[in-house]
C-alpha positions as CSV (number, residue, x, y, z in Angstrom):
1,X,119.3,99.3,74.7
2,X,119.8,101.7,71.9
3,X,117.4,101.5,69.0
4,X,119.2,100.6,65.7
5,X,118.2,102.4,62.5
6,X,119.0,101.0,59.1
7,X,120.5,103.1,56.2
8,X,121.3,102.0,52.7
9,X,121.8,103.6,49.2
10,X,119.6,103.9,46.2
11,X,121.3,101.0,44.3
12,X,119.3,98.7,46.6
13,X,116.3,96.8,45.2
14,X,113.5,97.4,47.7
15,X,109.8,97.9,47.2
16,X,108.3,101.1,48.6
17,X,106.3,98.9,50.9
18,X,109.5,97.3,52.4
19,X,111.1,100.7,52.9
20,X,108.1,102.1,54.8
21,X,107.4,98.9,56.8
22,X,110.9,98.9,58.3
23,X,111.6,102.6,58.2
24,X,114.7,102.1,56.1
25,X,116.5,105.3,55.1
26,X,117.7,105.2,51.5
27,X,120.4,107.8,50.6
28,X,120.2,108.6,46.9
29,X,123.1,108.7,44.5
30,X,123.0,111.3,41.7
31,X,123.1,110.7,38.0
32,X,124.2,113.1,35.3
33,X,122.7,112.5,31.8
34,X,124.4,114.9,29.4
35,X,124.2,118.1,31.4
36,X,121.2,117.3,33.6
37,X,121.6,116.1,37.1
38,X,119.0,113.8,38.6
39,X,118.5,112.5,42.1
40,X,118.2,108.7,41.9
41,X,114.6,107.6,42.7
42,X,113.5,111.2,43.4
43,X,113.7,113.2,40.2
44,X,114.0,110.3,37.8
45,X,112.2,106.9,37.8
46,X,113.9,103.6,36.9
47,X,111.8,103.3,33.8
48,X,112.3,106.9,32.6
49,X,116.1,106.5,33.1
50,X,116.3,103.7,30.5
51,X,114.7,106.1,27.9
52,X,116.9,109.0,28.9
53,X,120.0,106.8,28.7
54,X,119.1,105.6,25.2
55,X,118.6,109.1,24.0
56,X,121.7,110.5,25.7
57,X,124.8,111.5,23.7
58,X,127.2,110.4,26.5
59,X,127.2,107.6,29.0
60,X,125.5,108.8,32.2
61,X,127.8,109.7,35.1
62,X,126.9,108.4,38.5
63,X,128.1,110.1,41.8
64,X,128.1,108.7,45.3
65,X,126.4,110.8,48.0
66,X,128.7,113.4,49.5
67,X,130.3,112.8,52.9
68,X,128.3,115.8,54.2
69,X,125.0,114.3,53.0
70,X,125.8,111.1,54.9
71,X,126.9,113.0,58.0
72,X,123.6,114.9,58.0
73,X,121.6,111.7,57.7
74,X,123.5,110.0,60.5
75,X,123.3,113.0,62.8
76,X,119.5,113.3,62.3
77,X,118.9,109.5,62.9
78,X,121.2,109.3,66.0
79,X,119.9,112.6,67.6
80,X,117.4,110.6,69.7
81,X,120.1,108.3,71.1
82,X,119.6,105.6,68.4
83,X,122.6,104.0,66.6
84,X,122.8,103.6,62.8
85,X,123.8,100.5,60.8
86,X,124.6,101.6,57.2
87,X,124.8,98.8,54.6
88,X,126.0,99.8,51.2
89,X,126.7,98.5,47.7
90,X,130.1,96.9,47.0
91,X,133.1,99.2,46.6
92,X,133.7,97.4,43.2
93,X,130.9,99.5,41.8
94,X,130.9,102.7,43.7
95,X,132.8,104.7,46.4
96,X,129.5,105.1,48.3
97,X,130.6,102.8,51.2
98,X,133.8,104.8,51.6
99,X,131.8,108.1,51.7
100,X,129.6,106.5,54.4
101,X,132.7,105.3,56.4
102,X,134.2,108.8,56.4
103,X,130.9,110.3,57.4
104,X,130.6,107.8,60.3
105,X,133.9,109.2,61.7
106,X,132.5,112.7,61.6
107,X,129.0,111.8,62.9
108,X,128.0,112.7,66.4
109,X,126.3,109.4,67.2
110,X,127.3,105.7,66.9
111,X,127.4,104.6,63.2
112,X,128.5,101.2,61.9
113,X,129.1,100.9,58.2
114,X,129.1,97.6,56.3
115,X,130.2,96.8,52.7
116,X,127.5,94.3,51.5
117,X,129.9,93.1,48.8
118,X,126.8,93.1,46.7
119,X,124.1,95.4,45.3
120,X,120.5,95.5,44.0
121,X,118.4,92.7,45.6
122,X,121.6,91.1,47.0
123,X,122.0,94.2,49.1
124,X,118.3,94.2,49.9
125,X,118.5,90.7,51.4
126,X,121.0,92.0,54.0
127,X,119.1,95.3,54.6
128,X,115.8,93.6,55.1
129,X,117.2,91.0,57.6
130,X,118.9,93.8,59.5
131,X,115.8,95.9,59.6
132,X,113.6,93.0,60.7
133,X,116.0,92.1,63.5
134,X,116.4,95.7,64.6
135,X,112.6,96.0,64.8
136,X,112.6,92.9,67.0
137,X,115.1,94.5,69.3
138,X,118.1,92.3,68.5
139,X,121.6,93.7,69.3
140,X,124.1,95.0,66.7
141,X,126.4,91.9,66.9
142,X,123.6,89.5,66.2
143,X,122.5,91.6,63.2
144,X,126.1,91.8,61.9
145,X,126.5,88.0,62.2
146,X,123.2,87.5,60.3
147,X,124.0,89.8,57.4
148,X,127.4,88.2,57.1
149,X,125.7,84.8,56.8
150,X,123.4,86.1,54.1
151,X,126.3,87.8,52.3
152,X,128.3,84.5,52.2
153,X,125.3,82.6,50.9
154,X,124.0,85.1,48.2
155,X,124.4,84.4,44.5
156,X,124.3,87.2,42.0
157,X,124.7,86.3,38.3
158,X,124.1,88.7,35.5
159,X,123.6,88.4,31.7
160,X,125.0,91.4,29.8
161,X,124.0,91.8,26.1
162,X,126.4,94.6,25.3
163,X,129.8,95.5,26.8
164,X,129.7,99.1,25.5
165,X,128.8,100.7,28.9
166,X,131.2,98.6,30.9
167,X,134.0,99.6,28.5
168,X,133.0,103.3,28.4
169,X,132.5,103.5,32.1
170,X,136.0,102.1,32.7
171,X,134.6,99.1,34.7
172,X,135.7,96.4,32.2
173,X,139.2,96.3,33.8
174,X,137.5,95.3,37.1
175,X,136.0,92.2,35.5
176,X,138.4,89.2,35.9
177,X,138.6,86.8,33.0
178,X,137.1,89.1,30.4
179,X,138.8,90.2,27.2
180,X,137.1,93.3,26.0
181,X,138.3,93.3,22.4
182,X,135.1,91.5,21.3
183,X,132.5,94.2,21.9
184,X,129.7,92.3,20.2
185,X,129.8,89.4,22.6
186,X,127.2,88.5,25.3
187,X,128.7,87.8,28.7
188,X,127.6,86.2,31.9
189,X,129.1,87.8,35.0
190,X,129.1,86.9,38.7
191,X,129.4,89.3,41.5
192,X,130.9,87.3,44.4
193,X,132.6,88.7,47.5
194,X,132.7,92.1,45.8
195,X,134.5,90.8,42.8
196,X,133.1,90.7,39.2
197,X,134.2,87.8,37.1
198,X,133.2,86.5,33.7
199,X,131.5,83.0,33.9
200,X,131.1,82.6,30.1
201,X,131.0,84.6,26.9
202,X,129.7,84.0,23.4
203,X,127.9,85.5,20.5
204,X,124.1,85.8,20.2
205,X,121.3,85.6,22.8
206,X,121.8,81.9,23.0
207,X,124.6,82.5,25.5
208,X,122.2,84.4,27.8
209,X,119.3,82.1,27.3
210,X,121.4,79.0,28.1
211,X,122.7,80.7,31.2
212,X,119.2,81.5,32.4
213,X,117.9,77.9,31.7
214,X,120.9,76.3,33.5
215,X,120.6,78.7,36.5
216,X,116.9,77.9,36.9
217,X,117.6,74.1,36.7
218,X,120.3,74.5,39.4
219,X,118.0,76.5,41.6
220,X,115.2,73.9,41.2
221,X,117.5,71.4,42.9
222,X,118.3,73.6,45.9
223,X,116.0,72.9,48.9
224,X,116.7,76.0,50.9
225,X,116.5,79.1,48.7
226,X,114.9,81.8,50.9
227,X,114.3,84.6,48.4
228,X,114.9,85.5,44.7
229,X,115.2,88.8,42.9
230,X,115.1,89.3,39.1
231,X,116.4,92.7,38.1
232,X,116.5,94.0,34.6
233,X,117.9,97.0,32.7
234,X,115.2,97.5,30.1
235,X,114.7,93.7,29.5
236,X,111.2,93.8,31.1
237,X,109.5,91.0,29.2
238,X,112.5,88.7,29.7
239,X,112.5,89.5,33.4
240,X,108.8,88.6,33.8
241,X,109.3,85.4,31.9
242,X,112.3,84.3,34.0
243,X,110.4,85.3,37.2
244,X,107.5,83.0,36.1
245,X,109.8,80.1,35.3
246,X,111.5,80.4,38.7
247,X,108.1,80.6,40.5
248,X,107.1,77.4,38.8
249,X,110.1,75.4,40.0
250,X,110.2,77.1,43.5
251,X,106.5,77.8,44.2
252,X,107.0,78.6,47.9
253,X,109.9,81.1,47.5
254,X,109.1,84.8,47.1
255,X,110.3,86.1,43.7
256,X,110.6,89.9,43.1
257,X,110.9,91.1,39.5
258,X,111.8,94.8,39.1
259,X,113.8,97.2,37.0
260,X,117.3,97.7,38.4
261,X,118.5,101.1,39.6
262,X,120.0,103.7,37.2
263,X,123.5,103.3,38.8
264,X,123.6,99.6,38.0
265,X,121.9,100.1,34.6
266,X,124.6,102.6,33.6
267,X,127.3,100.0,34.1
268,X,125.5,97.0,32.6
269,X,123.8,98.8,29.7
270,X,120.4,98.0,28.3
271,X,119.2,94.4,28.0
272,X,120.9,93.1,31.1
273,X,119.2,90.7,33.5
274,X,120.3,89.6,36.9
275,X,119.2,86.5,38.9
276,X,119.9,87.0,42.6
277,X,119.1,84.6,45.4
278,X,120.2,83.4,48.8
279,X,120.2,80.1,50.6
280,X,119.8,79.6,54.3
């Protein structure tokens, strides 16, 4: 049976240990800040990016990997007869998954491409399950069934403290239920089945703090949460605090608190915090 190798993109929220343990290939996006081009995760760190974005004159521009980049990766990984399963961030945010699909048509080996309909730790839940099953020798269909189950049972909610970046990046039109004329409002968004929708909006941090408290109390009542990710765009202390509060109510569930990727931070702007979890 052909070995299955897992590929994803740099919007994923994985620790270096997870990447090396499961031999996951992460294809980086590129980010242009003013006139300097950075390779996500290679020539700029997540922490440095927040400083660079704050100092930049223009909103950073993010670019998906070129089709040729993906084709090279796929050909290299399949050269030994292995097949590739590539799981990518939702098309709502980036054209990365479409680049990968086009590359899969050109690749010499067998490549299956999946839109995770998520990103960040929500994408990681699917990638890790796939990598674990591939390592255990499970077949492709079993892996695809599992990641669909995770995808259908993942919640990603996001508090955004400023709409400036969503407006400047042209992403605001993709958020259903959001009127962008009030730029000084805080919003709570949900990414579900690849669609971004506004759950609530209001002025002041109370909107975000109430959302966090309510989300944690809902999670406390759920018996079967498998894993939790807290990802922040510059809101490090808030992220650590939320992580501790969740760990208190769900002591046996792993909680990962980390800065989000520059691609996501560009869209959300500074001060954003996401709570991501999946139930079995």
